[in-house]
C-alpha positions, 0 to 999 in steps of 0.5 A: 500500500505504500507510505503516507506523507509522513513515511509511515506505512499505511497498511499499519496506520490503519490499526492505529487511526481506527483505535485512535478514534475509538480513543477520540470518541471515549474521550467525548463521552467521557468529556459529557459524563464528567460534565454530568457529575460536575452539575449532578454531584450531591453531598459532603465533598461537593465543592471539592469534587465539582471542582475537581470534575471542572478540572478533569473535563478541562483537560480532556477537551485539551486531549480531544485536540490532541487525539483529533489532531494526530489522526490529521497528521496521520493523513486520516479523518477524526471523528466528529459528529456525536453520531459517531462517538456514540457508535464507537465509543466502548464507554457508556453514557450516564443518565442525568441524575443527582450522584453521590461523591462515591459513586461519582469517583467509582464512575470516573475510576471505572472510566479512566481505568478503560482508557488506561487500557486503551491507551496502552493498547494503542501505544503498542499497536503504535509501536508496531507500526513504528509511529512514534508519535502515538507512542509519545502521545500515548505514554503521556496519557498513560502516566496521566491516567495512572496517576488519576487512578492513584489519586482517586483511589486515595480519596476514597480511603478512609 
């Protein structure tokens, strides 16, 4: 099939791009879910978690752009519609309703774990395709989600 304009084998990149579009879709679902939790959190930890969820969705917004631009750099089109996000995402939406601090932490911990797993998978695929740019991007995400999971776990310890 040949190489793309940045010198990567097109065949190897196809799988990476497919997984990056799933990742992008998952980020969009989490972005919305974090707003949902930010708005609907109730309980003693309201102020702390309300602020933390805003911090998370601001960071996810930045990550969305980085992943979409990586897909473009690889010569492909990023998913960019709600229909595509819902179709490609492996992370479930959350109904709009009140949520306790404990439940909200568990929701985010589960989703961050899924993103961590996906980041590791994409990193391996990118290594196989000699796609160092995607390897670097995923390495940063892996470090971030490992730290987020540690902090969320520490928050719930009594």
